[in-house]
Backbone bond lengths (Angstrom), bond angles and torsions (degrees), N, CA, C in turn:
res aa  C-N    CA-C-N  psi(-1)  N-CA   C-N-CA  omega(-1)  CA-C   N-CA-C  phi
1 M - - - 1.447 - - 1.525 108.91 -
2 S 1.322 117.99 133.38 1.456 121.09 -178.16 1.522 110.41 -80.93
3 R 1.320 115.09 153.22 1.456 121.03 179.23 1.528 109.04 -86.13
4 P 1.314 116.93 145.27 1.467 118.99 177.32 1.522 110.03 -68.71
5 S 1.320 115.88 148.89 1.459 119.50 178.42 1.523 108.98 -66.49
6 P 1.354 118.53 155.66 1.461 120.59 178.69 1.523 112.03 -56.13
7 A 1.331 116.94 -35.75 1.467 120.10 -179.85 1.527 110.67 -62.97
8 A 1.317 117.25 -31.52 1.454 120.51 -178.07 1.527 111.59 -73.68
9 T 1.332 117.60 -21.54 1.455 120.31 -177.77 1.520 113.27 -94.26
10 V 1.316 118.54 -10.06 1.461 121.77 179.96 1.517 109.01 -80.81
11 T 1.313 115.54 132.35 1.460 119.15 175.45 1.520 108.48 -115.95
12 Y 1.286 116.65 139.04 1.455 122.39 179.12 1.514 108.70 -147.01
13 R 1.311 114.22 159.05 1.456 119.91 -179.52 1.522 109.32 -66.08
14 K 1.305 116.78 130.93 1.466 120.97 177.97 1.518 109.14 -78.04
15 F 1.315 116.46 130.22 1.453 121.80 177.01 1.520 107.91 -97.97
16 T 1.300 116.67 145.67 1.455 120.00 -177.61 1.516 109.35 -80.28
17 W 1.309 119.38 -101.79 1.464 121.17 -173.38 1.514 112.10 -67.61
18 I 1.320 118.75 -29.20 1.467 120.60 -178.56 1.528 110.63 -64.64
19 G 1.299 115.88 -41.71 1.447 118.86 -172.72 1.508 115.97 -109.05
20 N 1.315 118.48 8.48 1.458 118.41 -172.74 1.522 113.42 -69.19
21 Q 1.315 119.26 -17.12 1.463 121.23 177.36 1.533 112.04 -109.80
22 I 1.324 117.40 4.52 1.461 121.00 178.36 1.525 108.04 -88.52
23 E 1.327 115.80 125.61 1.463 120.81 -178.90 1.519 110.43 -67.38
24 D 1.321 116.19 154.18 1.460 121.11 -177.75 1.527 112.58 -56.14
25 A 1.326 117.76 -41.82 1.467 120.52 -179.32 1.530 110.77 -63.32
26 D 1.340 116.91 -40.90 1.461 120.17 178.67 1.526 111.19 -69.05
27 M 1.333 117.03 -38.40 1.461 120.33 178.40 1.527 110.53 -65.91
28 T 1.313 116.39 -36.24 1.459 120.35 176.49 1.525 110.27 -62.32
29 K 1.333 116.93 -43.27 1.470 120.65 177.84 1.525 110.50 -63.73
30 L 1.338 117.00 -43.07 1.468 119.98 176.89 1.523 110.89 -59.55
31 F 1.321 116.71 -41.92 1.460 120.78 179.46 1.528 110.74 -62.38
32 Q 1.327 116.85 -41.28 1.466 120.57 178.93 1.529 111.04 -65.12
33 I 1.338 116.76 -40.49 1.470 120.91 176.72 1.522 109.95 -65.11
34 K 1.329 116.63 -41.97 1.468 121.92 178.12 1.522 110.35 -55.80
35 K 1.327 116.62 -47.88 1.464 121.40 -179.28 1.533 111.24 -65.01
36 A 1.333 116.89 -42.96 1.463 120.59 -176.89 1.530 112.04 -69.17
37 R 1.326 116.32 -40.44 1.468 120.32 -176.52 1.520 113.63 -95.88
38 R 1.327 116.05 -11.68 1.468 121.33 -177.37 1.526 111.44 58.19
39 V 1.334 114.05 46.75 1.461 122.78 178.52 1.526 106.84 -122.82
40 P 1.335 118.10 132.39 1.462 119.42 179.01 1.534 111.95 -59.94
41 I 1.325 115.51 146.53 1.461 120.78 179.11 1.524 110.31 -57.99
42 T 1.326 118.04 -36.56 1.462 119.77 179.77 1.527 111.34 -61.11
43 K 1.326 117.98 -35.68 1.472 120.10 176.90 1.518 110.98 -71.70
44 L 1.327 117.36 -37.45 1.465 119.92 176.68 1.524 110.43 -62.61
45 V 1.330 116.62 -43.05 1.464 120.88 178.74 1.524 110.06 -65.84
46 A 1.329 117.73 -41.76 1.468 120.97 178.76 1.522 110.78 -60.81
47 T 1.324 117.53 -41.23 1.466 121.38 177.64 1.525 110.73 -63.32
48 A 1.319 116.58 -43.36 1.470 120.54 179.43 1.524 110.89 -63.74
49 V 1.322 116.79 -40.58 1.470 120.59 179.05 1.519 110.04 -64.28
50 R 1.327 117.14 -46.14 1.474 121.02 178.69 1.526 111.34 -57.77
51 E 1.338 116.09 -46.92 1.461 120.39 179.67 1.526 111.27 -63.42
52 F 1.318 117.71 -39.04 1.456 121.99 177.65 1.530 110.45 -62.97
53 I 1.321 116.41 -45.29 1.470 120.48 -179.98 1.526 110.60 -62.72
54 E 1.326 117.49 -45.69 1.467 120.77 179.03 1.526 111.04 -59.80
55 R 1.339 116.37 -45.75 1.470 120.06 -179.43 1.522 110.88 -65.15
56 T 1.312 117.20 -42.29 1.458 121.72 -179.43 1.522 110.71 -66.07
57 E 1.332 117.61 -41.36 1.464 120.43 177.69 1.520 110.87 -61.34
58 Q 1.332 117.23 -40.18 1.463 120.65 178.01 1.520 110.77 -64.39
59 E 1.335 117.20 -41.99 1.460 121.03 179.31 1.527 110.58 -64.31
60 V 1.320 117.14 -42.35 1.467 121.33 179.59 1.527 109.73 -64.52
61 T 1.325 116.16 -42.68 1.466 120.13 179.01 1.531 110.74 -62.71
62 N 1.328 116.57 -42.41 1.476 120.52 179.26 1.526 111.39 -63.66
63 V 1.326 117.53 -39.38 1.468 121.19 179.39 1.527 109.69 -67.83
64 Q 1.306 118.06 -41.77 1.468 122.23 -178.97 1.528 111.15 -65.70
65 E 1.334 116.92 -32.02 1.469 120.24 -179.19 1.520 111.98 -78.68
66 S 1.321 118.17 -17.84 1.476 121.27 -177.96 1.498 112.21 -74.65
């Protein structure tokens, strides 16, 4: 009998709209980061969103200036 993958044994709180498009493997990684850093997943997601917006705004600005 094969052993379940580590991702299959991790349990974490299911998020509704925040996490409905996050794949299980990515959510597992977020959960591991949450445990290691003791930061709520919602704050990790908020940081990622902020960084995405900043990067996207820079890309849009660069395209508009070209």
